[in-house]
C-alpha positions in Angstrom: 0.0 0.0 0.0 2.8 2.4 0.9 4.6 1.6 -2.4 1.4 2.5 -4.3 1.1 5.8 -2.4 4.7 6.7 -3.1 4.4 5.8 -6.8 1.2 7.9 -7.1 2.9 10.9 -5.3 5.9 10.6 -7.6 3.7 10.5 -10.7 1.7 13.5 -9.6 4.9 15.4 -8.7 6.3 14.8 -12.2 3.3 16.5 -13.7 3.6 19.7 -11.6 4.2 22.7 -13.8 5.4 26.2 -13.0 5.4 27.3 -16.6 2.0 27.5 -18.3 1.4 26.7 -21.9 1.0 30.4 -22.7 4.3 31.2 -20.9 6.1 28.4 -22.8 4.9 30.0 -26.1 6.2 33.4 -25.0 9.5 31.9 -23.9 9.9 30.1 -27.3 8.8 33.1 -29.2 11.5 35.3 -27.5 14.1 32.7 -28.4 13.1 32.4 -32.0 14.9 34.1 -34.9 11.6 35.4 -36.2 8.1 36.4 -35.1 5.6 33.7 -35.8 2.6 34.5 -38.0 -0.8 35.1 -36.5 -2.6 32.5 -38.6 -4.0 29.3 -37.0 -1.3 26.7 -37.3 1.6 29.0 -36.8 2.0 28.0 -33.2 1.7 24.4 -32.1 2.2 23.3 -28.5 2.3 19.9 -26.9 3.0 18.8 -23.3 5.1 15.6 -23.0 7.0 13.7 -20.4 10.7 13.5 -21.2 13.7 11.7 -19.6 14.3 9.4 -16.7 12.9 10.3 -14.3 10.3 11.9 -16.5 10.0 15.7 -16.5 7.2 17.7 -18.1 8.3 19.8 -21.1 6.4 21.9 -23.6 7.3 21.3 -27.2 6.6 24.5 -29.0 6.6 24.7 -32.8 6.6 28.2 -34.4 6.1 29.0 -38.1 7.1 32.3 -39.7 4.5 31.8 -42.4 2.3 29.2 -44.0 2.1 28.2 -47.7 -1.3 28.2 -49.5 -1.8 24.6 -48.3 -1.3 25.6 -44.7 2.1 24.1 -44.3 4.9 26.0 -42.5 7.3 27.7 -44.9 9.9 28.4 -42.2 9.7 26.9 -38.7 11.6 26.4 -35.5 10.9 23.9 -32.6 11.7 24.6 -29.0 11.7 22.5 -25.8 10.6 24.4 -22.7 11.1 22.8 -19.3 7.7 23.2 -17.6 9.3 23.5 -14.2 12.3 25.7 -14.7 11.4 27.5 -18.0 14.8 26.6 -19.5 14.5 26.6 -23.3 16.5 24.9 -26.0 16.0 24.7 -29.8 15.2 21.3 -31.1 17.0 20.3 -34.3 
């Protein structure tokens, strides 16, 4: 029983976030070499667990513009740590 409680507490703790989705987008936008366009699809955000032990990160994709089919013409992807706010560009 104690093991189950500790496992549940650890799992919940791994999902705590200090950086919201909107803050992650702002952090990534500030790190980008361009300003993303305003159209729907220019900013894509996903929350994922990464690493061992798992840490919550935001994956933020930014597009400078979209082609007529709605595909990004120029884009950059960033990983924003949801606890610390540290950002790195994903290549």
